[in-house]
Structures are given as structure tokens and as C-alpha cells.
C-alpha positions as CSV (number, residue, x, y, z in Angstrom):
1,M,0.0,0.1,0.0
2,E,1.1,3.2,-0.5
3,F,0.7,6.7,1.4
4,H,1.3,10.4,1.3
5,V,2.1,11.9,4.4
6,A,1.3,15.4,5.2
7,L,3.3,16.6,7.4
8,D,2.2,20.3,8.4
9,G,5.5,21.7,9.2
10,M,7.0,19.1,11.2
11,H,10.5,18.1,10.6
12,P,11.1,14.4,11.4
13,D,14.5,12.2,11.1
14,A,14.7,10.8,8.3
15,G,16.7,7.6,9.4
16,R,14.8,7.4,12.9
17,L,12.0,6.9,10.2
18,E,13.6,4.8,7.9
19,D,14.5,2.4,11.2
20,A,11.6,2.1,12.8
21,L,9.4,1.4,9.7
22,L,12.1,-0.8,8.8
23,A,12.3,-2.5,11.5
24,Q,8.1,-3.8,11.4
25,D,8.4,-4.5,7.5
26,P,11.5,-4.7,5.5
27,A,10.4,-4.0,1.8
28,A,9.0,-0.3,3.0
29,V,10.3,2.5,1.1
30,L,10.0,5.8,2.7
31,D,10.8,8.9,0.8
32,L,10.3,12.9,1.5
33,D,9.3,15.2,-1.3
34,A,12.1,18.3,-2.4
35,E,9.7,20.8,-0.4
36,G,9.8,18.6,3.0
37,T,6.5,18.4,3.9
38,L,5.4,15.0,2.3
39,L,6.2,11.9,3.6
40,R,6.1,9.8,1.4
41,V,5.9,5.1,2.2
42,S,5.0,2.3,0.3
43,T,4.4,-0.9,2.8
44,W,2.9,-3.8,3.5
45,L,0.9,-2.2,7.3
46,P,-2.0,-1.0,7.3
47,A,-2.9,2.4,8.1
48,G,-2.9,2.0,12.2
49,D,0.3,0.5,11.8
50,L,1.6,2.5,10.1
51,L,0.5,5.8,12.6
52,E,1.7,3.9,15.4
53,V,5.6,3.6,13.9
54,L,5.8,7.1,13.2
55,A,4.3,8.6,16.0
56,S,6.8,5.6,17.9
57,A,9.7,7.0,16.0
58,G,8.7,11.6,17.2
59,C,6.4,11.6,14.1
60,P,3.0,11.9,16.0
61,V,0.5,12.1,12.8
62,P,-3.0,12.8,13.4
63,E,-5.3,10.1,11.4
64,A,-6.2,13.2,8.6
65,R,-2.8,14.0,7.9
66,L,-2.8,10.3,6.3
67,R,-4.0,9.6,3.2
68,Q,-3.8,5.8,1.8
69,L,-3.7,5.8,-2.5
70,P,-5.7,3.6,-4.8
71,S,-3.6,0.7,-5.5
72,V,-1.2,0.4,-8.2
73,C,-1.1,-3.5,-8.3
74,C,-2.0,-5.7,-12.2
75,G,-2.7,-8.3,-10.7
76,G,0.3,-10.5,-12.3
77,C,2.4,-10.9,-9.7
78,S,-0.9,-13.0,-6.7
79,G,-0.7,-16.4,-8.3
């Protein structure tokens, strides 16, 4: 699943976020946009778990600032 997190002025430690996320999902990918206002996350974690991981890494985000993007899965790799 892909998520966009509006940081609204927060300046999280990207390394700390990455470590916390990878501890829960070793295949996860995250990055910040060029302006540092949007965190993009690709993970198998559901939204609630992702919010918990972000909070544990010092980036508590209200659920309203987390947006799950529609799946872009073509289905080609599932059986």
C-alpha cells in the first residue's frame, strides 16, 4: 500500500523514521518530497500500524493527515 503523510511543518528525523519502519516491514520504502512537506511510504502495514510506527519514531501524525492511495497493483504477481 502506498501512503502520503502531510507533515504540516513537522521536521522528522528521516533516518529514525526509516529504522522504525524497516523494523516492522523490511521491504518498506519511504521518502520525503523536495520541499519536506510530504512523506511518501510504501508498506504492507495497515494505516493504523503505520501511524503507530510514525509516532514511535517521534513523528506523531493525526489520522486526518494520512492518505492511502489507490492500489496500482496489476495483479500479475499473484498466482
